[in-house]
C-alpha positions as CSV (number, residue, x, y, z in Angstrom):
1,X,122.3,157.1,161.6
2,X,126.0,156.1,162.4
3,X,127.3,152.6,162.1
4,X,130.7,151.0,162.1
5,X,131.4,148.6,159.2
6,X,133.5,145.4,159.3
7,X,136.7,147.3,158.6
8,X,136.2,149.8,161.4
9,X,135.1,152.6,159.2
10,X,132.3,154.9,160.5
11,X,129.4,155.1,158.0
12,X,126.8,157.9,158.5
13,X,123.5,158.5,156.8
14,X,120.6,161.1,156.9
15,X,117.5,159.0,156.1
16,X,115.5,162.2,155.7
17,X,117.6,163.3,152.6
18,X,117.9,160.9,149.7
19,X,121.4,159.7,148.9
20,X,122.9,161.5,152.0
21,X,125.5,159.4,153.4
22,X,129.3,159.5,154.0
23,X,132.1,157.8,155.8
24,X,135.1,158.5,157.9
25,X,138.1,156.7,159.8
26,X,136.9,158.6,163.0
27,X,133.7,160.0,164.4
28,X,135.1,163.5,163.9
29,X,136.0,162.8,160.3
30,X,132.7,161.3,159.6
31,X,130.9,164.3,161.1
32,X,132.9,166.7,159.0
33,X,132.2,164.7,155.9
34,X,128.5,164.3,156.6
35,X,127.9,168.1,157.2
36,X,129.4,168.7,153.8
37,X,127.1,166.0,152.2
38,X,124.1,167.5,154.2
39,X,124.8,171.0,152.8
40,X,125.0,169.7,149.1
41,X,121.8,167.7,149.6
42,X,120.1,170.7,150.9
43,X,121.3,172.9,148.0
44,X,119.8,170.3,145.8
45,X,116.5,170.3,147.6
46,X,116.5,174.1,147.5
47,X,116.7,173.8,143.7
48,X,113.6,171.7,143.6
49,X,111.6,174.1,145.8
50,X,111.0,171.3,148.6
51,X,110.8,172.2,152.3
52,X,112.3,169.7,154.9
53,X,112.5,169.9,158.5
54,X,115.5,168.1,160.4
55,X,115.8,167.5,164.1
56,X,119.6,167.6,165.1
């Protein structure tokens, strides 16, 4: 999910992953940032031995 806040900053969230969100001044910056956060969230899930399926 991507929204734009009142200051014009893009905020992205992956609802399937707990606490997986980021922001950026542009869509490109947001996408770069959210990819990094998704990788970190998936690494954490791997440690807990949980399987998740994401449609991109």
